[in-house]
N, C-alpha and C positions, 0 to 999 in steps of 0.2 A: 812741210811737204811730207805726207804720210809715206812710210816705207812699206814696200810690198813684202809680205811674208810668203816664203815658199814652204810648202808642206814638206816636212822631213820624213824620211822613211824610218819606220820604227822596226826594231828587231823583234820578231815574234819569239816569245818564250815557249819552249817546248819542254817535255819531260826531261830531256837530257840536260838542258840548262838548269832546270830546277834541281836536279840531282847534283850537278857540279857546284852550284851555289850552296846547297845544303851541306855538302861535304866541306866547303871552305868555311862555312859558318858553324861547323860542328853541330849540325842539327840532324835529327833523324826524321826523314820523311818516308812514309810508307809508299811503295810503288803504286798502290791502288789510289792513293790520294794525290799523286803527282799530276795526273791529267787535270783534275779539278783545280789544283793549285795553279797550274800554268794558265788555265782559262781565266781564273780570277786575276792573276798578274797581268795578263794581256788586256783585260777589261780596265785595269787601273792605268796601264800605259795608254790606252785609247782615250781615257778621260784626260790624262795629262796632255796628250796631243790636242785634244779639243780646247783645253785651256790655253795652249800655246797660240791658238788662232785668234784669241781675243785681242782686240785693238786697244792697247794701253798707252798709245801716244798721247802726251799731254796730261797724263795722270800722275800726280805727285805720289811718291812712296809714303806709306804711313808707318808710324811706330805702333799705333793702336787704332783699331777701327772706330772708336768713339772719341769725340773731342772732349776729353776729361782731363782734369788736373788733380794732383794729390794735395789735399789740404795739409799744410804744415803748421806746426805751432812755432811760437817764437823760441829762439835758442837762448834760454836764460837758465841760470843755475837755480834749482829749486831745493836742493838738499844742502844742509850745512856741512862744512868741512870738519870731519871728526878724526882727521889723521893724527893729531897730537894725542887725543884720548886713546886711540887704538895703539899708538906706539908705547904709551905708558903701560899697557897690560900685555904687550908682546913679550914672548920669552927672550928675544934678543933683538936689539935695534942699535943702529949707529948712523949718525949724521942724517937723521930723518928718514932712514930706510929700514925695512924689516930685514933681519939677517936670517937666512935659512941654510940648512945643511947642503953641502955640495952634492949634486946628483951625478954629474958627469966628471970623471977623473981624467 
């Protein structure tokens, strides 16, 4: 049974709200640009309201808009183990591990 959507009231953004948000975000907004910015933000909110009216009942959520998969290679070792050779030329090694100077005291 489809649910009925009720239109929600949107708060209109005016120059005062733009100034408050700019202050909180530590942004400098010229008072001359404040009216244009509030108009643009109101247009964005109107678009969001329009999207809210879309009937999405029965639509499954998507992780990606295209039905694609990532091709993966087989997980096999392709490099030879050279640990023993590297330990032979290391300045200091003990029990199969490299010894390094202590950094944190």
